[in-house]
C-alpha positions as CSV (number, residue, x, y, z in Angstrom):
1,M,14.2,20.2,16.0
2,N,10.6,19.1,15.6
3,A,9.3,15.8,17.0
4,G,9.8,13.0,14.5
5,E,12.6,14.7,12.6
6,T,15.9,13.0,12.3
7,I,19.1,14.7,13.4
8,P,22.0,15.1,10.9
9,V,25.3,13.7,12.1
10,T,28.8,14.4,10.9
11,V,31.6,11.9,11.7
12,L,35.0,13.6,12.1
13,G,38.1,11.5,11.7
14,G,41.8,12.0,11.3
15,S,45.1,10.7,12.7
16,L,46.4,11.7,16.1
17,G,47.7,15.3,15.9
18,A,46.1,16.1,12.6
19,G,44.0,18.8,14.1
20,K,40.5,17.3,14.8
21,T,40.1,19.0,18.2
22,T,41.2,22.4,16.9
23,L,38.7,22.1,14.0
24,L,36.0,21.0,16.4
25,N,36.5,24.0,18.7
26,H,36.5,26.2,15.6
27,L,33.1,24.7,14.7
28,L,31.6,25.3,18.1
29,T,32.9,28.8,18.3
30,N,31.4,29.7,14.9
31,A,28.2,27.6,15.0
32,G,26.0,30.7,15.2
33,D,22.5,29.9,16.2
34,R,22.8,26.2,15.6
35,D,22.8,23.9,18.6
36,I,25.6,21.4,18.1
37,A,26.0,18.3,20.2
38,V,29.4,16.8,20.3
39,L,30.6,13.3,21.2
40,V,34.4,12.9,21.5
41,N,36.5,9.8,22.1
42,D,40.0,9.3,23.3
43,M,41.7,5.9,23.9
44,G,43.3,6.9,27.2
45,S,41.7,6.5,30.6
46,V,41.1,10.3,30.7
47,N,39.3,11.7,27.8
48,V,41.6,14.6,27.0
49,D,39.8,15.6,23.8
50,A,36.6,16.1,25.7
51,E,38.3,18.3,28.2
52,L,40.0,20.4,25.5
53,V,36.7,20.9,23.7
54,A,34.9,21.8,26.9
55,E,37.7,24.1,28.0
56,E,38.1,26.0,24.8
57,S,34.4,26.3,24.0
58,D,33.1,27.2,27.5
59,L,31.2,24.0,27.7
60,A,31.2,21.6,30.6
61,V,31.8,17.9,30.1
62,G,28.3,16.4,30.3
63,G,26.7,19.8,29.7
64,G,27.5,20.0,26.0
65,V,30.0,17.2,25.4
66,T,29.3,13.5,25.9
67,E,32.5,11.5,26.3
68,L,33.3,7.8,25.9
69,S,36.6,6.5,27.4
70,N,38.7,3.4,27.4
71,G,38.1,2.3,23.8
72,C,37.7,3.0,20.2
73,I,34.1,4.0,19.4
74,C,34.1,2.4,16.0
75,C,34.7,-1.1,17.4
76,E,35.2,-1.8,21.1
77,L,32.7,0.7,22.4
78,Q,30.1,0.2,19.6
79,D,27.3,-0.6,22.1
80,D,28.3,2.4,24.3
81,L,28.2,4.7,21.3
82,E,24.8,3.5,20.2
83,T,23.4,4.0,23.7
84,A,25.0,7.4,24.1
85,V,23.6,8.8,20.8
86,V,20.1,7.4,21.4
87,R,20.1,8.9,24.9
88,L,21.3,12.2,23.6
89,A,18.5,12.4,21.1
90,R,15.9,11.4,23.7
91,E,17.1,13.7,26.5
92,R,18.3,16.8,24.6
93,S,17.1,19.0,21.7
94,F,19.8,20.0,19.3
95,D,20.3,20.6,15.5
96,H,23.3,18.5,14.6
97,L,25.6,15.9,16.1
98,V,29.3,15.7,15.5
99,V,31.2,12.5,16.5
100,E,34.9,12.9,16.7
101,T,36.5,9.5,16.4
102,S,39.7,8.4,18.0
103,G,43.0,8.8,16.2
104,V,43.3,5.2,15.1
105,S,39.7,4.9,13.8
106,E,38.2,5.3,10.3
107,P,35.0,7.3,10.0
108,G,33.2,4.7,7.9
109,P,32.4,2.1,10.6
110,V,31.1,4.8,12.9
111,A,28.8,6.1,10.2
112,R,27.4,2.7,9.6
113,L,26.2,2.5,13.2
114,F,23.8,5.4,12.4
115,V,22.4,3.3,9.5
116,T,22.3,-0.2,10.9
117,S,21.4,0.2,14.6
118,R,18.5,1.7,16.5
119,A,20.2,5.0,16.2
120,A,19.1,5.0,12.6
121,A,15.6,6.0,13.7
122,R,16.9,9.2,15.2
123,Y,19.8,10.2,12.9
124,D,20.8,10.7,9.3
125,V,24.5,10.7,8.3
126,A,25.2,14.1,6.7
127,G,28.9,13.5,6.0
128,L,32.2,11.9,6.9
129,A,35.0,14.4,7.3
130,T,38.7,13.4,7.6
131,V,41.4,15.9,8.8
132,V,44.8,15.2,7.2
133,D,48.1,16.4,8.6
134,S,49.5,17.7,5.3
135,R,53.1,17.6,6.5
136,L,52.8,14.0,7.7
137,F,51.0,12.9,4.6
138,A,53.6,14.5,2.3
139,D,56.4,12.8,4.2
140,T,54.7,9.4,4.4
141,F,53.8,9.2,0.7
142,G,56.1,11.7,-1.0
143,G,59.5,10.1,-0.3
144,G,60.1,12.2,2.8
145,D,61.1,11.1,6.3
146,P,58.0,11.0,8.5
147,D,58.4,11.6,12.2
148,R,56.1,8.6,12.8
149,T,55.6,5.4,10.9
150,V,53.0,4.0,13.3
151,A,49.8,5.4,14.7
152,E,49.8,5.0,18.5
153,E,47.0,5.9,20.9
154,G,47.2,6.7,24.6
155,D,46.5,3.1,25.5
156,G,49.5,1.9,23.5
157,S,47.4,0.4,20.6
158,V,49.4,0.7,17.3
159,R,48.7,0.3,13.6
160,P,50.8,1.3,10.5
161,L,50.4,5.0,10.0
162,S,50.2,4.6,6.2
163,D,47.3,2.2,6.4
164,L,45.4,4.6,8.7
165,L,46.0,7.7,6.5
166,V,44.9,6.0,3.4
167,E,41.8,4.3,4.9
168,Q,40.6,7.6,6.6
169,V,40.9,9.4,3.2
170,E,39.1,6.6,1.3
171,S,36.1,6.7,3.6
172,A,35.7,10.5,3.5
173,D,33.1,12.8,1.9
174,L,35.1,15.8,2.9
175,V,38.9,15.9,3.3
176,V,40.5,18.8,5.2
177,L,44.2,19.3,4.3
178,N,45.3,20.9,7.6
179,K,48.6,22.4,8.5
180,R,48.9,23.9,5.0
181,D,51.5,26.3,6.3
182,L,54.0,23.5,7.0
183,V,54.3,22.3,3.4
184,S,55.4,24.0,0.1
185,D,52.9,24.7,-2.7
186,A,54.3,21.8,-4.6
187,E,54.0,19.4,-1.7
188,L,50.5,20.5,-1.0
189,G,49.5,20.1,-4.6
190,A,50.9,16.5,-4.6
191,V,49.0,15.7,-1.4
192,H,45.9,17.2,-2.8
193,D,46.1,15.1,-5.9
194,A,47.0,11.9,-4.2
195,V,43.9,12.4,-2.0
196,E,41.8,12.9,-5.2
197,A,43.2,9.7,-6.6
198,L,42.5,7.8,-3.4
199,R,39.0,9.1,-3.1
200,P,37.6,10.5,-6.4
201,G,34.8,13.0,-6.0
202,A,35.4,14.0,-2.4
203,T,35.4,17.6,-1.5
204,V,39.0,18.7,-0.6
205,V,39.8,21.9,1.3
206,E,43.1,23.3,2.5
207,T,43.5,25.1,5.8
208,D,45.6,26.2,8.7
209,H,44.6,25.5,12.3
210,G,41.3,23.8,11.3
211,D,39.7,27.0,10.0
212,V,37.0,25.4,7.8
213,D,33.8,26.9,6.7
214,V,31.1,25.7,9.2
215,D,28.4,25.4,6.6
216,L,30.7,23.2,4.5
217,L,31.6,21.0,7.4
218,L,28.0,20.5,8.4
219,S,26.7,20.2,4.9
220,D,24.7,17.2,3.6
221,C,27.5,15.7,1.5
222,H,27.4,12.0,2.3
223,D,27.4,9.6,-0.6
224,P,27.2,6.0,0.7
225,D,27.9,4.6,-2.8
226,A,30.9,6.9,-3.6
227,P,33.8,5.0,-5.1
228,V,37.3,4.8,-3.7
229,G,40.1,5.1,-6.2
230,W,41.1,1.5,-6.4
231,R,37.5,0.3,-6.8
232,A,36.8,3.0,-9.4
233,A,39.8,1.8,-11.4
234,L,38.6,-1.8,-11.3
235,E,35.1,-0.9,-12.4
236,G,36.6,1.2,-15.2
237,E,38.5,-1.8,-16.4
238,A,35.6,-4.3,-16.1
239,G,35.7,-5.1,-19.8
240,G,39.3,-6.2,-19.8
241,S,40.5,-9.2,-21.8
242,D,40.7,-12.7,-20.4
243,D,43.8,-13.5,-22.3
244,N,46.9,-14.0,-20.1
245,E,49.2,-12.3,-22.6
246,G,49.1,-8.6,-22.0
247,D,45.9,-8.8,-19.9
248,R,46.6,-5.7,-18.0
249,G,44.0,-3.0,-17.7
250,R,45.1,0.5,-18.7
251,D,43.5,3.8,-19.3
252,E,42.5,3.8,-22.9
253,R,43.5,7.4,-23.5
254,A,46.2,7.9,-26.0
255,D,48.7,10.6,-25.4
256,G,47.3,13.9,-26.5
257,D,44.1,12.2,-27.6
258,H,41.7,13.3,-24.9
259,D,39.5,16.1,-23.9
260,H,41.1,18.5,-21.4
261,D,38.2,18.3,-19.1
262,E,38.5,14.5,-18.9
263,T,42.2,14.5,-17.9
264,P,42.6,14.2,-14.2
265,H,44.4,17.2,-12.7
266,A,46.4,14.8,-10.5
267,E,47.8,13.0,-13.5
268,A,48.4,16.2,-15.6
269,T,50.2,18.0,-12.8
270,Y,51.9,15.5,-10.5
271,G,51.8,12.3,-12.4
272,V,49.3,10.6,-10.0
273,T,47.8,7.7,-12.0
274,S,46.3,4.3,-11.5
275,F,46.4,1.1,-13.5
276,V,45.1,-2.4,-13.2
277,Y,47.2,-5.5,-13.5
278,R,45.0,-8.5,-14.4
279,R,46.0,-12.1,-15.1
280,R,44.2,-15.4,-15.4
281,A,47.1,-17.4,-13.9
282,P,48.4,-18.1,-10.4
283,L,51.4,-16.5,-8.9
284,D,54.3,-18.3,-7.3
285,P,53.8,-17.5,-3.6
286,D,57.4,-16.7,-2.8
287,G,57.8,-14.5,-5.9
288,A,54.5,-12.7,-5.2
289,A,55.5,-12.1,-1.6
290,A,58.9,-10.7,-2.7
291,V,57.4,-8.3,-5.3
292,L,54.3,-7.2,-3.4
293,G,56.2,-6.8,-0.1
294,D,58.7,-4.5,-1.7
295,L,56.8,-2.1,-4.0
296,P,58.6,1.0,-5.1
297,D,58.0,4.3,-3.2
298,S,56.1,5.6,-6.2
299,V,53.2,3.3,-5.3
300,V,50.9,5.0,-2.7
301,R,48.1,2.4,-2.7
302,A,47.6,-1.0,-4.1
303,K,44.7,-3.4,-3.5
304,G,43.0,-6.3,-5.1
305,S,42.7,-10.1,-5.5
306,L,45.4,-12.8,-5.7
307,W,45.4,-16.3,-7.2
308,V,48.3,-18.1,-5.5
309,A,49.7,-21.4,-6.6
310,G,49.6,-24.1,-3.9
311,A,46.4,-22.7,-2.5
312,E,44.2,-22.9,-5.6
313,D,40.9,-22.8,-3.6
314,V,41.7,-19.7,-1.6
315,H,40.7,-16.3,-2.7
316,Y,43.4,-13.9,-1.3
317,T,43.0,-10.2,-0.9
318,Y,46.0,-7.8,-1.0
319,S,46.2,-4.4,0.6
320,Q,49.2,-2.0,0.5
321,A,49.5,1.6,1.7
322,G,53.0,3.0,1.5
323,P,55.4,0.9,3.5
324,S,52.9,-1.7,4.8
325,A,51.4,-4.6,2.9
326,Y,49.1,-7.5,3.9
327,V,47.6,-10.6,2.3
328,A,44.4,-12.1,3.8
329,A,42.5,-15.2,3.1
330,A,39.0,-14.0,2.1
331,G,37.4,-17.5,1.7
332,P,37.0,-19.8,-1.3
333,W,36.8,-18.8,-4.9
334,V,33.3,-19.4,-6.3
335,A,35.0,-21.8,-8.8
336,S,36.1,-24.0,-5.9
337,R,32.5,-24.6,-4.6
338,P,30.2,-27.4,-5.7
339,E,28.9,-27.0,-9.2
340,F,25.3,-26.4,-8.0
341,E,26.5,-23.5,-5.8
342,Q,28.5,-22.0,-8.7
343,D,25.4,-22.2,-10.9
344,A,23.2,-20.6,-8.3
345,Y,25.7,-17.8,-7.7
346,R,26.1,-17.0,-11.3
347,R,22.4,-16.9,-11.9
348,N,22.1,-14.4,-9.1
349,H,25.0,-12.4,-10.5
350,P,24.6,-12.2,-14.2
351,D,27.5,-9.8,-14.6
352,F,29.9,-11.9,-12.6
353,D,33.4,-12.1,-14.2
354,W,33.8,-15.7,-15.2
355,H,36.3,-17.6,-17.3
356,D,35.3,-20.9,-18.9
357,D,38.4,-22.7,-17.7
358,H,39.4,-20.8,-14.5
359,G,36.1,-19.5,-13.2
360,D,36.6,-16.4,-11.0
361,R,40.2,-17.3,-10.2
362,R,42.4,-14.4,-11.2
363,T,45.0,-12.0,-10.0
364,E,43.6,-8.4,-10.2
365,L,45.5,-5.6,-8.6
366,V,45.0,-1.8,-8.7
367,F,48.0,0.4,-8.3
368,I,47.7,4.1,-7.5
369,G,50.8,6.3,-7.3
370,R,53.0,9.0,-8.6
371,E,55.1,8.5,-11.8
372,M,54.9,4.7,-11.5
373,D,56.8,2.5,-13.9
374,E,53.8,0.5,-14.9
375,D,55.7,-1.8,-17.3
376,A,58.3,-2.6,-14.7
377,L,55.7,-3.4,-12.1
378,A,53.8,-5.7,-14.5
379,A,57.0,-7.4,-15.7
380,A,58.1,-8.0,-12.1
381,L,54.8,-9.8,-11.4
382,D,54.7,-11.6,-14.8
383,A,58.1,-13.2,-13.9
384,H,56.4,-15.1,-11.2
385,L,53.3,-16.4,-13.1
386,L,52.8,-20.1,-13.2
387,D,50.6,-22.4,-15.2
388,P,47.3,-23.2,-13.5
389,G,47.6,-26.4,-11.4
390,A,51.4,-26.0,-11.1
391,S,52.9,-27.6,-8.0
392,A,53.9,-25.1,-5.3
393,D,54.0,-24.6,-1.6
394,A,51.9,-21.7,-0.4
395,G,54.2,-21.4,2.6
396,D,53.2,-18.6,5.0
397,F,50.1,-17.6,3.0
398,P,47.1,-18.2,5.4
399,T,44.2,-20.5,4.4
400,D,41.6,-19.9,7.1
401,P,39.1,-17.1,6.2
402,G,40.0,-13.9,8.0
403,E,43.6,-14.8,8.6
404,E,46.2,-12.4,7.3
405,V,50.0,-12.2,7.0
406,A,52.2,-9.1,6.7
407,L,54.4,-8.9,3.7
408,A,55.8,-5.5,4.7
409,E,55.5,-3.4,7.8
410,P,57.2,-0.2,9.0
411,T,60.7,-1.2,10.3
412,R,61.4,1.9,12.3
413,E,61.3,1.5,16.1
414,R,58.2,3.0,17.6
415,E,58.9,6.7,18.2
416,S,57.4,9.0,20.7
417,V,54.1,10.4,19.5
418,P,51.4,12.6,21.0
419,T,49.5,10.6,23.6
420,A,46.6,11.3,25.9
421,G,48.6,14.2,27.4
422,A,49.0,16.1,24.2
423,T,48.1,19.8,24.2
424,S,45.7,21.6,21.9
425,E,48.7,23.4,20.3
426,G,50.0,20.0,19.2
427,R,46.6,19.2,17.6
428,R,46.4,22.1,15.3
């Protein structure tokens, strides 16, 4: 690398046991004449991933692998990560940096460090790659019986597995469907198409044992403005009606009345579709919690905004992934602010969605899933619509910005999962 040149960095994510370390060793073994620096992270007190990479690639920890321990590099060790990568660039000459995140991290926050910190002067983000355990994904979102319902790291930290799998896919430029040999062709196709629906435009490859083309893995494929599925669906329905009656965004394609090239393969083959539910009316809090906390298994992902009666000034956000669902208070609606602030905001955002009577208050939810009964979902929510200003008790819905409440969480007891003592065979 010449002086003054920035170093490309690939951020590698994936749940515990998906096969990140095996893929990383495959990369180092087949890097050719490229000098690859690797930073690996494990949540345990001993950085097992670093030792596995060092052992299987004939590298010594500290000689080719820089390790961070006792925390997740995308949050708790953000400062340590920044220091480590800047020091690496200053003290060593190499062609590419690969950062393997911990099993409960998303690649996105790590990648942002290379854009917003002093590391940005030394690095450019080449891509965010997520390794998916195809068997686990199929069982989690395909009506199977997953061995795990929570993601647990070596230090005991836990989060719903469905949340993690979805968010890791949504942030990726490249998705590696690993353990292809453990699923049927039909299951793999369904996983492939669900991934495409969650993250349109991402490159998706299928593999066994992390055997991915090195040039593809290290390619410059990062798109910081790439849409995720739920946001793309919302943007596609931006011109929806403001009328409460039937104000539900849908694809405007009529059956049989579309060009073949415009028909998503996911929809044509496996019935993976998305639709937008949009209403200019508040929801009864108890009714909304009952419906949104118990969505049918056909819904893989749902996300959006809620207007809740009894908390007219609070803009709520809703997020669901498989069996977990949460509502968070995002802050006030613009319509609840002083009039001069409303006017200033609208002047600065000329395309802002605004209703003469209700301002920006609305319920707007995107649903992504397989063979969903859209009419039934809409009817279930419609049954709990109230008139604006109706008296209601918001109950357990939080009101302070940043607070959230779980409407649904995995109910199974925490099972044994791979921990810091897992072997490389278990990480294929």
